[in-house]
C-alpha positions in Angstrom: -19.9 -27.3 12.7 -16.7 -25.7 14.1 -14.1 -26.7 16.7 -11.3 -24.8 18.4 -7.7 -26.0 18.7 -5.9 -24.2 21.5 -2.6 -24.3 23.3 -0.9 -22.5 26.2 2.6 -21.6 27.3 3.2 -21.1 31.0 6.0 -20.1 33.3 8.6 -22.8 33.8 12.1 -23.3 35.0 14.9 -25.7 34.2 14.3 -29.0 36.0 10.8 -28.2 37.3 9.1 -30.6 34.8 11.1 -33.5 36.3 11.0 -32.3 39.9 7.6 -30.7 39.9 6.7 -27.1 40.5 7.2 -26.0 44.1 7.3 -22.9 46.2 7.1 -19.8 44.1 6.9 -21.8 40.9 3.4 -21.7 39.5 2.1 -22.6 36.0 1.1 -19.1 35.1 -0.1 -18.7 31.6 2.1 -16.5 29.4 0.5 -17.2 26.0 -2.9 -18.5 24.8 -3.2 -19.3 21.1 -6.1 -20.9 19.2 -7.5 -21.4 15.8 -11.2 -22.0 14.9 -11.6 -24.7 12.3 -14.5 -25.8 10.1 -15.0 -29.5 10.6 -16.0 -30.4 7.1 -13.2 -28.6 5.3 -10.6 -28.3 8.1 -10.2 -24.7 7.0 -9.1 -22.1 9.6 -11.8 -19.5 9.8 -10.4 -17.4 12.8 -7.4 -17.2 15.0 -6.5 -16.0 18.5 -3.0 -15.3 19.9 -2.4 -13.3 23.1 0.4 -12.8 25.6 -0.4 -12.7 29.3 1.5 -11.0 32.1 2.2 -13.5 34.9 0.9 -12.3 38.3 3.3 -14.0 40.7 6.5 -14.4 38.6 6.5 -11.4 36.4 10.0 -12.0 35.1 10.4 -14.9 32.7 13.2 -17.4 33.3 16.0 -17.8 30.8 14.8 -21.4 30.4 11.3 -20.3 29.4 12.7 -17.7 27.0 15.0 -20.2 25.3 12.2 -22.7 25.0 9.4 -20.5 23.6 11.2 -17.5 22.1 8.9 -15.2 24.1 10.9 -12.5 25.9 10.4 -10.2 28.8 10.4 -7.2 26.5 7.5 -8.7 24.5 5.5 -9.2 27.6 6.2 -5.6 28.7 4.7 -4.2 25.6 2.2 -6.9 24.5 1.3 -8.7 27.6 -2.1 -8.2 29.2 -3.9 -9.3 32.4 -5.1 -12.9 32.4 -8.7 -12.0 33.3 -9.0 -9.8 30.2 -7.4 -12.4 27.8 -9.4 -15.2 29.3 -12.7 -13.4 28.7 -11.7 -12.7 25.1 -10.8 -16.3 24.7 -14.1 -17.5 25.9 -15.8 -15.2 23.5 -13.6 -16.5 20.7 -14.6 -20.1 21.4 -18.3 -19.1 21.5 -19.3 -22.5 22.9 -17.4 -24.6 20.3 -15.5 -27.7 21.6 -11.9 -26.8 22.6 -9.3 -29.4 21.6 -6.0 -29.5 23.3 -3.1 -32.0 23.3 -1.5 -33.7 26.3 0.1 -37.1 25.7 -1.0 -39.3 28.6 -3.0 -36.5 30.1 -6.4 -38.2 30.2 -9.5 -36.3 29.2 -8.8 -33.1 31.1 -6.2 -33.8 33.9 -2.8 -32.5 32.9 -4.0 -30.7 29.8 -4.2 -27.1 28.8 -7.7 -27.1 30.1 -6.4 -27.9 33.5 -3.9 -25.0 33.1 -6.6 -22.6 32.3 -8.7 -23.6 35.3 -5.6 -23.4 37.5 -5.0 -19.8 36.3 -8.6 -18.8 37.1 -7.8 -19.8 40.7 -4.3 -18.1 40.7 -5.9 -14.9 39.5 -8.7 -15.1 42.0 -11.4 -14.9 39.4 -14.9 -15.4 40.8 -16.1 -17.6 37.9 -16.1 -21.1 36.6 -14.5 -22.1 33.4 -17.2 -22.2 30.8 -15.4 -24.0 28.0 -15.8 -27.6 26.8 -12.3 -29.2 26.8 -11.3 -32.4 24.9 -7.8 -33.9 24.9 -7.0 -35.0 21.4 -3.8 -37.0 22.2 -5.5 -40.4 22.4 -7.1 -39.8 19.0 -3.7 -39.2 17.6 -2.3 -42.3 19.2 -5.2 -44.4 17.7 -4.6 -42.9 14.3 -0.9 -43.6 14.4 -1.6 -47.2 15.3 -4.0 -47.6 12.5 -1.5 -46.3 10.0 1.5 -48.2 11.5 3.3 -45.1 12.5 5.5 -45.7 15.6 5.3 -42.8 18.1 5.9 -43.4 21.7 5.4 -39.9 22.9 5.0 -36.4 21.4 4.3 -32.8 22.3 1.8 -30.8 20.2 4.6 -28.9 18.5 6.3 -32.1 17.4 3.4 -33.5 15.4 4.2 -31.7 12.1 7.9 -32.8 12.2 6.9 -36.4 13.1 4.7 -36.6 10.1 7.2 -34.7 7.8 4.9 -31.7 7.1 6.8 -29.1 9.1 7.6 -27.1 5.9 3.8 -26.3 5.7 4.3 -24.2 8.9 7.4 -22.3 7.9 5.4 -19.2 6.9 4.5 -18.8 10.6 8.1 -17.8 11.3 7.8 -19.6 14.7 9.0 -22.9 16.2 7.8 -25.6 18.6 6.8 -24.4 22.1 5.2 -21.3 20.8 1.5 -21.9 21.3 0.5 -20.4 17.9 2.9 -22.7 16.1 1.7 -25.7 18.2 -2.0 -25.3 17.3 -1.1 -25.3 13.6 1.1 -28.3 14.2 -1.9 -30.1 15.7 -4.1 -29.1 12.7 -1.4 -30.3 10.2 -1.5 -33.7 11.9 -5.3 -33.9 11.7 -5.1 -33.0 8.0 -2.4 -35.6 7.4 -4.1 -38.4 9.3 -7.7 -37.6 8.3 -10.4 -36.4 10.5 -12.3 -39.7 10.8 -13.7 -40.1 14.3 -12.7 -36.6 15.4 -16.2 -35.3 16.1 -17.0 -38.4 18.3 -14.6 -36.8 20.8 -17.2 -34.2 21.7 -20.5 -35.3 20.3 
């Protein structure tokens, strides 16, 4: 049995997280990254990492660039249309459960699954999202509690550093808030905490 860990980065501006997106500000996906993991061994058997050209706000804010390390130049040469990337992502997932991480986000609301569905609407795609989403944040919270690890809040990219295993990800040459780093950060946390009860999230 396999599962997918995925993460997205989307357009953002300084202050909009606190104030809320408004007007021209939309949560347009700029990056989708994922790894396919074998449940029994927690071995990565495939990976996915694509940049997406935003449709409404085609120029990234300085805040976003500083946060993610993704530049306008990269998008110009590597970015592709959301519709194409999303179709490839669905094929990559191939019906396997898709785990994302949103602290306090509930099962779907506020998660990367929500962001994907919002971008289907933004891009006027005449299709429903065919993926099975599962927010893994509550599983992490329960595991922290069981192991007496005090964590009040975390982003997906912070998991590796919270657990002191960030050196395991140095070979990626990336940092937090890059979606490809963040999915490996989630996996490093699963490996550290043990995968007990993980499959119950989707079975």
